[in-house]
N, C-alpha and C positions, 0 to 999 in steps of 0.2 A: 676091390676095396683096398684103399691105400691106408697104410698104418704109419703113424709118425714114429721116427726112430731118433734116438739121442746119439750124438757123435761127440765123444769126449775131446776136448780141446783145451790147451793151456790158455791162460788169461791173455798172453801176448798174441796167440793165434786168433783168439776171439776178437781182440781189439783190431787186428789187421783186417779180418773179415768185415768187421763193422765199418771200418774206414772205406772198404771197397763197395759196400752196399749203398745203393742210391736211395734217396728218400722215397718211402712207399714200397720199396722192393723187399720181398721176403728173403730170408736166408735160403730157402729152397730155390727161389728164382736165381739168386746169386750163385749158388752152387751149380745149378744147371748151366748157367752162363759160363762159369769157369771150366766146367767139364767140356762143354762144346768148344771153347777156345783151345783147350789142351788137345782135344782130338784133332782140331784143324791144324795146330802146330805140328803134331805127329805126322799127319798126312802130308803136309808141306815138306817136312824133313825127309820123309820116305821118297817123295817125288824128286827132291833135290838129289838124293842118293842114286836113284835110278838114272837121272839125267847125266850124272857124273861117271857112271859105269863105262868101262871100255865096251866098244861094240862087240868084242869077242865074248864078253860075259853075257850078252843078251841073245835071246833066241829070235831069229828072223820071223816076221809075221807069217810068211808062207809055210815055214816049218811048223809053227804052232797050229795053223789051220789044218795041215796034213795030220797032225797028231789027233785032232778032234774028229776027223772024218772016220 
């Protein structure tokens, strides 16, 4: 069972959220979309950080496999 919750926001924040909201879209749908986009950005940033690591900082695949055996 889901319960509705109130999230305090300033008038300015509410206006900005309202501007982001598409016609017919609920605030719940908007917030869900914003959360998803945020999580995708965080994942992309983490992937970028891993790509930029020195090879010395990374553990070779074979070594990882041996650790799991």
